[in-house]
N, C-alpha and C positions, 0 to 999 in steps of 0.2 A: 511691597512685594512686587517683584518683577516677573513678567511672564517669560516663557521659553522662546528662544529664537526659532526661526523657521528651520534651521539646520538641526537643532536639538529635537524639534518635533518630528522631523523626517527620520532622524536616527532612532528615535524611541519607537517608531512604528515598523521598523525593519524587522523581518523575521529571518532567522538563519535556518536554512534548510540543509539538513545533513542526509546525504544519500547513503544507503547501506554499502559498506565496502567488504564485509565478511559474510560468511554463510550464516553465522549466528544472528547478525543484524538483519539479514534478509528474512529469516524465520521469525524473528521477534516482530518485525514490521507486519507480517501477515497475521501473527497472533493478535496484535493490537487491532488490526483491521477486522479480524473475526469478532473481537469483543465489541467494536463499534457497530458492526452490522447486526450483531445479536441484540444490542440495545435498540437499534432502529427498526429491525424487521422481525424480531422474535427468534427464539431458539429453533423453531421448526421450519424456518424459511429455507427455501431451496438455495438461496445465495449463501446463507450461513453454513449449510451442510456442505456445499461445494468448496467453500473456502477452507473448512476444516479438512476436507478430503485433499485439497491442494497442499495444505500444511503437512499432512501425513505423507503424501507423495514426495514432497521436497525432503522431508526428514529421511524417508526410506531410500531415496536416491542421493544421499548426501555427498557421496564421493563424486558423482557427476557434477553436482552443483559447485562443490569446493574446487574441483579442477577447472571448471569454466570460469569461476570467479578469479582464480589464480592466474589464468591465462588472459583474461579480459577484465580490467578493473571496472569497466562500465557494464558488465554483464548483469549484475543485480538490478541496476537501474533500468536497463533495457527489458529485463524480465518483468519487473514491476509495471513498467509502462504498458507492455503487451497485455498483462492481466487487467490493468485499469481500463484500457480501451475495450476489451471484451466485456467487462462488467458493465461499462457505460452503454455499449450497444445492446446488451441483454436487457438492462433496465429500461432503455428507450423503447425496445420492442414490447416489453411488458406494458408500458404506459400507453402505447398506441394499439394494443391488441383489442379486437372487438370479438365478442362471442358470436 
């Protein structure tokens, strides 16, 4: 039995990242993220509640989001990145907060 070559090992560890390109993909990504945060932090977590609120707002203002995505193919990625940074800053502030 022969082992894998270095190239085969590297190729098997590569992960394909698909960025959302449509409104539906954007919403679905946040729904998945909401589920993950619910598992990690609990249903009553402020983060989970705010992400669910964000999903509601995105769905409510769907025309605005669909228009922005149609005009800028990278808009969904930029929006996700902005939300990600804000969540990371908030979590970091929570970790360093002293009573």
